[in-house]
C-alpha positions, 0 to 999 in steps of 0.5 A: 541299452542293455535293458532295452535288449533284455525287454526285447528278449523277454517279448520273444520268449513270451511270443514263442511260448504262446505259439506253442501252447496254441498248437498243443491244444490241437488233437494229436494225429494217431501214430502207428506203434513202433517196434522196440528201439534196436540195441544201442539207440532210443526212440528219439536218439541216434541209432539203427533204423527202426522197423514198423510191426506189420500183421502176420502173412498168411501161409502160402498154399502148396505148389501142387494146389496152385497148379490143379487149381482150374482158376490159375492161368497155367492150368488152361494152357494146352501144347501140341506135339507134332510127329513127322514121319515117312510113308513107312513110319520112319521119323524124319528130321529138318522140316519146319512146322508152322502154327497158326491161329486164325490168320495170325501166325504163332510160331515156327519149330524145326523138327528134331532128330526124333521127327518131333516138334513141340508147341507149348503154352498155347491158350485154348482155341483153333489152330492150323498146323502145317509143314513148310513146303520149302523145307522139305527134301526134294521129292517129298510133300504132305499129300492132301486130305481125302476129305478136305483136300487140304494139306494142312491140319485144323484142331481145336484145343481145350483147356490143358489139352495135350494133342499129338498130331502125326504128318505123313510125308509121301514121294511126289510123282510126275506127269510128262509127255507130248501133244501131237495132232492126228498126223503126229506133228507136235502141237505147241501151245496146247493147254493141259490141266489136271483135276483130282477125280475126288474133288471135281467141283475145284479147279485144276491141281496143276496146268501147263502148256505144251512147248514148241516140241509139244512137250510138257511136264507136271511135276511135284504131284501127290499120288492119286487118281486124276483126270488130264485134260488137253485143249488144243491151241487156237488153230485147233480150236474146234477139236474135241478136248482130249481127256485121260484118266490117270493113276499115280503112285508114290514117286512115279514118273508117267510118260505118255502122249496125247493125239489130237483129233479135230472134230470131223464135222462139216457142212457143204452145199450149193446155192442156186437163184430161181432160174437154176443158175449158181449164186456166187458171192453169197454168204452162208453162216452156220449158227447155234440153234435157239435156246430151248423155249426161245421163239425162232427168228423170223426172216430179216431180223438180226442174227446174234454174231456171238452165235455164228460158228463158221461162215463161207461165201459161195464161189462161182459154182454156187458151192460153199463149205463150212468147217471146223464145227463143234458137236452142237445143234446148228442152223445153216442160213444163206443169204446173210449180210453182215451189218446194216452199214457194210456194202450191199451185196451185188444181188441181195436175196431173202434169207433161206434156211439151208437145214438144221443139223445135230453135229453131236453124232456126226462123223463126216461131212454133211451135205446140206443139198441145194438151196434156191434163193429169191430175190429180196432183202437179206438178213443181217448179223449183228450188232457185234458182227458190225 
């Protein structure tokens, strides 16, 4: 049995030796050179860890060279220093300065005790700088630019540019007063609009309506020259709008009074039949004249209801009166019915032109005189008048 064990051991030794020889025949892989072993150890024996030798590294460029290099990111960054002062040049603190890039906000900085707000590390591009109006002291505001009319500042920053911007605050003005009719009674609901005369194409800078006492207030206004326009309430719709030129100084509180003067234009006349008797219950309308180049309307056609300014029905004496007429060129037409589906007049008459009038220069009631109507089909207003 011992012999059997010896034979098996010899066979195992021969197999192991053959495998080792087969692996030894394969080409050896290259190995990185090793640094000399640290004292106290050998390449294959125990000891401290070994370090792999690396090629020498090039020396770093000086810091000044890297900052001045245009290819370095920090060389292209820009900055903004915003100075906020009062009208006399005194720095003011506490306001918030908003910085935006296009439609995207970039940041907010509070103005320090020296009146300065700083924005750094900005990429080249276009920016918008403005003050938060809610952070300003009461009675202070940023006046609009005399060129653009805007209160914000637009600026373009180049690579590495350092820009200084000054925002000047002014004391706001106010405009208040009362709106009254010609006799002096308060006019409630009158519309008031304030326009900057430098930018007539723009909408109103401020607007409001008079209260029950006829009073109005327009506050927080930048100093400047304005046109105040008052439009009377619906009861006085025919009154000519009142326009007033107002110049406001910084901090001024102007008080004024507006008086409504309704346009005095009115037209009156009388209708008779062929026998000279008064015609009662006949409709008379005042309509805008045809537009330039438009063919006149023949009798019996539709009269656009949008052009009718006023209407009246003759009384027992055949008289009529058309009031509250605006300054325009108008025609007075008699014998006009409203809509084809309405009840017919007791005695329909052919329409007649009572007269044409230019009310722009009128300063009192106009007399259309006497108009004689003949029996016949009447003209109609429509279709909006139905």
